[in-house]
Structures are given as C-alpha cells and as structure tokens.
C-alpha positions in Angstrom: 82.8 128.5 93.6 85.1 126.3 91.9 83.3 123.0 90.7 84.8 119.6 91.9 86.6 116.8 90.2 84.5 113.6 89.9 85.7 110.0 90.0 83.7 107.8 87.6 83.8 104.1 88.7 83.3 101.1 86.6 79.6 100.7 87.6 78.8 104.3 86.8 78.9 105.5 90.2 80.2 109.1 90.2 81.5 110.5 93.4 82.8 114.3 94.1 86.5 114.5 95.0 88.7 117.0 96.1 90.3 118.7 93.3 94.1 117.6 92.4 93.6 114.0 92.6 96.6 111.9 91.7 96.6 108.4 90.2 97.2 106.7 93.7 95.6 109.2 96.0 92.3 111.0 96.1 90.2 112.9 98.8 86.6 112.9 99.4 84.6 115.3 101.9 81.6 113.8 103.8 79.5 116.1 106.0 79.6 113.1 108.6 80.8 109.6 108.8 77.2 107.9 108.2 78.1 107.2 104.4 81.9 106.1 105.0 81.1 102.3 105.0 79.1 102.5 101.8 81.6 104.9 100.1 84.4 102.5 100.9 82.7 99.8 99.6 82.3 101.5 96.3 85.9 101.6 96.0 86.2 97.7 95.4 88.5 96.2 93.2 85.9 95.3 90.7 84.9 99.1 90.7 88.4 100.3 90.3 89.1 97.8 87.5 88.4 100.7 85.1 87.7 104.1 86.2 88.1 107.7 85.0 88.6 111.2 86.5 86.4 114.0 85.3 87.8 117.8 85.8 85.4 120.3 87.1 84.1 121.0 83.6 83.1 117.5 83.1 85.6 116.4 80.7 87.4 113.0 81.2 91.0 114.0 82.2 92.5 110.8 83.0 91.6 107.1 83.0 93.0 104.3 85.1 92.9 100.4 85.4 93.5 97.7 88.1 93.7 99.4 91.3 92.3 98.5 94.7 91.7 100.6 97.9 94.8 100.0 99.9 93.4 101.9 103.0 91.4 105.2 103.9 92.7 107.9 106.2 89.9 110.0 108.1 90.6 113.5 109.1 88.1 115.6 110.7 87.8 119.1 109.1 85.8 122.3 109.8 83.5 121.3 106.9 83.4 117.5 107.9 85.4 114.6 107.4 88.1 114.3 104.7 88.7 110.8 103.5 92.1 110.1 101.6 91.8 107.1 99.7 95.3 105.7 99.0 95.2 103.2 95.9 97.5 100.6 94.9 98.1 98.6 91.9 96.4 95.2 91.6 98.8 92.2 91.4 98.0 91.0 88.0 99.9 87.9 88.0 98.0 86.8 91.4 94.7 87.7 89.8 95.6 85.6 86.6 96.7 82.7 88.7 93.5 82.9 90.7 91.4 82.8 87.5 93.5 80.0 86.2 93.0 78.1 89.5 89.2 78.6 89.3 88.8 77.5 85.7 90.8 74.5 86.6 88.5 73.8 89.6 85.6 74.0 87.2 87.1 71.7 84.7 88.3 69.1 87.4 84.5 68.9 88.5 83.3 68.7 85.0 85.8 65.8 84.3 84.6 63.9 87.3 81.0 64.3 86.6 81.7 63.1 83.1 83.7 60.0 84.6 80.7 59.2 86.9 78.1 59.2 83.9 80.6 57.0 81.8 81.1 54.8 84.6 77.4 54.3 85.1 76.8 53.7 81.4 79.5 51.0 81.5 78.2 49.2 84.4 74.9 48.7 82.3 72.9 51.6 83.9 71.5 54.9 82.7 73.0 57.9 83.2 
C-alpha cells in the first residue's frame, strides 16, 4: 500500500490527504461525516497562515503561506466521503488594514483614558 501525503498546519495538526495535493486544492477522505465540522474548523486562516505538505515518506515537499478555506466540496465514494478543500490567497492588504484599524482603536482608547486622568488631576482630584 502506498503511503499518503499529509498537510501539517501551523498549530502542528497533521491530516492525511490524498496524494497529488496542489497549492489551492487538497482532498481528504473520511469514513463518515461525523468529523467534517471539526476538520473544516482546523482549516482556519490562522492555521493556514503557514503550513506544509509532507510526502508519503514524511519529507516536507512544499510550504505555503496566507491561505484560507474558500469552500469544501463533499462527494460520497465507495470508501467514505472525499472532501475537496479549495484554498484561496488571503487578501494581505485587507488583513494589514484590519490590523492597523485595531491598533488605532487601542491607541484611541489609551489617549481617552490619559485625557480623563489628566482632567481629573487638573480639577484638583486624584487619578
């Protein structure tokens, strides 16, 4: 029997995948759909921020960055269910803009707190 490739996610989770995975598509076979929801949850943007593919011999043959699960297609097969995960590139401009907005909100809150303390001290009170 030929071994299977594995995807190694950022959190260290290893999932057996069908051989021949490509950068934007990989397949997993499950005996039933009970584990689908938790498996799909493992393919989060955070876990696909940096991941690798190991060949059947256990050697890393590819590494990828900044992907997200665009969708998953489920097909019933003789040996269970084949799930094709379609991966897409993360929009890095949007990701950086979100991070910038989050840090700006944090900074705005700190400035407001500092202003409140300074006002209280200026009015003769204690901070």
